[in-house]
C-alpha positions in Angstrom: -6.9 -14.1 40.1 -8.8 -14.9 36.8 -7.0 -12.0 34.5 -3.7 -13.1 35.5 -4.7 -17.1 35.5 -7.0 -17.3 32.5 -6.4 -20.8 32.3 -6.8 -22.0 35.6 -10.1 -22.7 37.2 -11.2 -22.5 41.3 -11.2 -18.8 41.8 -14.6 -19.0 43.0 -16.2 -16.8 45.8 -16.0 -19.9 47.8 -13.4 -21.5 47.3 -11.4 -18.3 48.1 -12.6 -18.0 51.1 -11.7 -22.1 51.7 -7.9 -20.9 50.6 -8.1 -18.1 53.3 -9.4 -20.5 56.4 -6.2 -22.8 54.9 -4.3 -20.1 55.1 -5.3 -19.4 58.8 -5.5 -23.2 60.0 -1.8 -24.2 58.7 -0.3 -20.7 58.5 2.9 -21.2 57.0 3.5 -22.3 53.3 6.6 -24.4 54.7 4.5 -25.6 57.4 2.0 -26.7 54.7 3.8 -28.3 52.2 5.2 -30.5 55.4 1.9 -31.2 56.7 -0.1 -34.6 55.6 -2.8 -32.4 54.4 -0.6 -31.1 51.5 -1.2 -34.7 49.8 -4.9 -35.0 50.3 -7.1 -33.2 47.1 -8.7 -30.0 48.0 -11.9 -31.7 48.0 -11.1 -33.6 50.9 -9.3 -30.4 52.7 -12.4 -28.5 52.0 -14.2 -31.0 54.0 -12.1 -31.1 56.5 -12.3 -27.2 56.9 -16.4 -27.6 56.7 -16.5 -30.4 59.4 -13.7 -29.7 61.9 -13.1 -26.9 64.1 -9.4 -27.7 65.7 -6.0 -28.0 63.9 -5.6 -31.0 66.1 -8.7 -32.7 64.7 -8.0 -31.7 61.0 -4.7 -32.9 61.4 -5.5 -36.4 62.7 -8.5 -37.2 60.0 -5.8 -35.8 57.4 -3.5 -38.6 58.5 -6.3 -41.2 58.4 -7.3 -40.3 55.0 -3.6 -40.3 53.3 -2.5 -43.2 55.4 -5.7 -45.0 54.1 -6.3 -43.6 50.7 -10.3 -42.7 52.2 -12.3 -40.9 49.5 -14.2 -38.2 49.9 -17.1 -39.8 51.3 -15.3 -42.1 53.3 -14.0 -39.3 55.4 -17.5 -37.2 55.6 -18.7 -40.9 57.2 -15.3 -41.0 59.6 -16.0 -37.3 60.9 -19.7 -37.9 60.8 -19.5 -41.1 63.4 -16.7 -39.7 65.3 -13.7 -42.1 64.6 -11.5 -40.0 66.5 -13.2 -40.0 69.6 -14.2 -43.9 69.0 -11.0 -45.4 68.0 -9.8 -47.7 71.0 -12.4 -46.7 73.8 -13.8 -50.3 73.8 -13.8 -51.8 77.1 -11.4 -54.8 76.7 -8.9 -57.0 78.8 -6.1 -56.9 76.6 -3.7 -55.7 78.6 -4.0 -58.8 81.1 -4.9 -61.2 78.9 -1.9 -60.3 75.5 1.4 -59.6 76.3 2.7 -56.1 75.2 3.2 -54.2 73.0 0.4 -56.7 71.2 -2.1 -55.2 74.1 -1.5 -52.0 72.4 -2.0 -53.0 68.7 -5.4 -55.1 69.9 -6.4 -52.1 71.7 -5.9 -50.1 68.5 -8.3 -52.1 66.5 -11.3 -51.9 68.5 -13.7 -49.0 69.0 -16.4 -47.6 70.6 -19.3 -47.8 69.3 -19.2 -49.0 66.1 -21.3 -47.5 63.9 -23.3 -49.2 60.7 -25.7 -47.1 58.4 -27.2 -49.6 56.7 -28.6 -50.8 60.0 -31.4 -48.2 59.8 -32.9 -50.3 56.6 -34.1 -53.5 58.0 -37.3 -53.7 59.7 -37.3 -56.7 62.2 -34.2 -56.4 64.7 -32.9 -59.5 65.7 -29.4 -61.2 65.4 -30.2 -62.9 62.6 -31.6 -59.9 61.1 -29.0 -58.0 61.6 -26.1 -60.4 60.7 -27.8 -60.5 57.2 -28.3 -56.8 57.1 -24.0 -56.7 57.8 -23.6 -59.1 55.1 -25.7 -57.5 52.8 -23.6 -54.3 52.5 -20.3 -56.5 53.3 -17.8 -53.4 51.5 -19.4 -51.1 54.1 -19.7 -53.4 57.5 -15.6 -54.1 57.0 -15.2 -50.4 56.5 -16.8 -49.8 59.6 -14.9 -52.6 61.8 -11.3 -51.2 60.1 -8.4 -50.8 57.9 -7.5 -54.0 57.6 -10.2 -56.1 58.1 -10.9 -59.3 56.1 -14.3 -61.5 55.8 -13.6 -65.1 56.6 -17.1 -66.6 56.9 -20.5 -66.0 59.1 -22.2 -68.9 61.3 -18.7 -70.6 61.3 -19.1 -73.6 62.7 -16.3 -74.5 65.5 -16.1 -78.7 65.9 -14.3 -79.7 69.5 -14.3 -83.7 69.4 -14.5 -85.6 72.4 -11.8 -86.9 74.7 -13.2 -90.3 74.7 -13.0 -92.3 71.5 -16.0 -92.7 69.4 -17.6 -89.6 71.5 -20.1 -87.1 70.0 -17.8 -83.8 69.0 -19.3 -80.5 70.4 -20.5 -77.8 67.8 -20.2 -74.4 68.4 -21.4 -71.4 65.9 -19.7 -68.2 65.7 -21.4 -65.4 64.2 -18.6 -63.6 62.5 -15.1 -65.0 61.8 -12.6 -61.9 60.4 -8.8 -62.2 60.0 -6.9 -58.7 60.4 -4.5 -59.0 57.7 -2.1 -56.3 59.2 -2.3 -57.6 62.5 -2.4 -61.1 61.5 -4.8 -62.5 63.5 -8.3 -64.0 63.7 -10.7 -61.4 65.2 -14.3 -63.7 66.3 -17.3 -61.4 66.4 -20.9 -62.6 68.2 -23.8 -59.6 68.3 -26.6 -59.4 70.7 -29.4 -57.4 70.4 -29.9 -56.1 74.1 -27.9 -55.3 76.9 -24.7 -56.8 77.4 -24.7 -59.7 79.8 -21.7 -61.6 81.4 -22.7 -65.1 79.8 -22.1 -63.9 76.2 -18.7 -62.9 76.8 -17.9 -66.5 78.5 -19.7 -67.9 75.2 -17.5 -65.9 73.0 -14.1 -66.6 75.0 -15.0 -70.1 74.6 -15.1 -69.4 70.5 -11.5 -67.1 70.8 -9.8 -70.1 72.3 -11.2 -72.8 69.6 -10.5 -70.5 66.8 -7.0 -69.7 68.3 -6.2 -73.6 68.9 -7.7 -75.4 65.4 -7.4 -72.0 63.0 -4.3 -69.9 64.4 -0.7 -70.5 63.1 1.2 -69.9 66.2 4.4 -69.1 63.9 2.7 -66.8 61.9 -0.5 -65.4 63.8 -1.0 -63.5 66.7 -3.3 -64.3 69.3 -7.1 -64.1 68.5 -9.2 -61.7 70.0 -13.1 -61.7 70.2 -15.3 -58.6 70.2 -18.9 -58.7 71.7 -21.5 -56.1 69.9 -24.4 -55.3 71.8 -27.1 -52.7 71.5 -26.3 -51.4 75.4 -24.3 -52.0 78.5 -24.0 -51.3 81.7 -19.8 -49.8 82.3 -19.2 -51.7 85.4 -21.0 -54.7 84.9 -18.4 -55.0 81.3 -15.6 -54.4 83.7 -16.4 -56.8 86.5 -17.0 -59.6 83.2 -13.5 -58.1 81.4 -12.2 -58.9 84.4 -13.0 -62.7 84.9 -11.8 -64.1 81.8 -8.6 -64.9 80.7 -9.7 -64.9 76.6 -9.0 -61.3 75.0 -11.8 -60.0 74.5 -13.6 -56.4 74.1 -16.8 -55.2 74.4 -18.5 -52.6 72.0 -21.7 -50.6 71.5 -23.4 -50.8 68.1 -26.0 -49.0 66.3 -27.6 -47.6 63.3 -27.0 -44.4 63.2 -25.2 -42.2 65.8 -27.8 -40.3 68.3 -26.7 -36.9 67.3 -27.1 -37.0 63.7 -30.9 -39.4 64.1 -31.8 -36.0 66.0 -31.2 -34.1 62.5 -33.5 -36.5 60.9 -37.4 -36.5 60.3 -39.3 -38.2 62.3 -41.9 -41.0 60.5 -44.5 -39.2 61.0 -42.8 -36.1 59.3 -41.9 -37.7 56.5 -45.6 -39.4 56.3 -46.8 -36.0 56.3 -44.8 -35.0 53.6 -45.4 -38.0 51.3 -49.0 -37.4 51.6 -48.9 -33.6 50.9 -46.9 -34.5 47.9 -49.4 -36.6 46.3 -52.0 -34.8 47.2 -50.4 -32.1 44.6 -49.7 -34.5 42.3 -53.4 -35.3 42.2 -54.4 -32.1 42.2 -52.2 -31.3 39.3 -54.0 -34.2 37.1 -57.4 -32.8 37.9 -56.9 -29.5 36.4 -55.0 -30.9 33.7 -57.0 -31.1 30.2 -55.4 -34.4 28.9 -56.6 -35.7 33.1 -59.9 -34.5 32.2 -60.2 -36.0 28.8 -59.2 -39.1 30.4 -61.8 -39.2 33.0 -64.3 -38.4 30.9 -63.4 -41.0 28.2 
């Protein structure tokens, strides 16, 4: 191949193996050119071949990568966190709370679990620390929340005036407020570090109702929805709680790294042992070098 095409590159053994695997996956030349994968760069194709095992999975991620303009890093991330299985998997009451086909669109917008890898960097795990970490890496957060999500605000104050003239207004504070550009709807997100509680769903439903009444333009915007992100949930309890509220809300778990990824990482003790061994090696090298000896004597 190199002799016949001396000006072209990419004829390494590794690439030739990828080419053969691609030909086996998309077996006909005409079929390949009609597939969305043909519109992806070769580096994307090699990731699909390396990280996935079935034609169905490869075609699904290829279609999303082409549609959303994913880079190789984003494609790798979405495969690693299992986007295909998570998308649309959140427990919701959208079917009863929203009219069709809006309920189907809203369901496609949510997933379970949400994986925010940058949360692994925070030391304190509480709602405020999690919220700050999500804002510090806003681009990564919006990427995980899904295509089309735009940031509106955090700790958003919602004022509910009293019916009585001169009465004090009630103040509510929503953790995060987003706007889904393609579906044209506000999305209220509440964070809970801990297991799901029905009381949190009632609180979120109130926020959704206020945003829908005060911020939504009913002539242009779809109905406001809410997403409660918690670190644990009891699915039967979630189903009962969702059935008892009329506000369109979803419940999903969030985590720093998926369990299958965490299992492949070294433990804190293993990392500490590596660091200690490396420091010991460096100190031994310094003691053995002539310059180090002269410095010590000085």
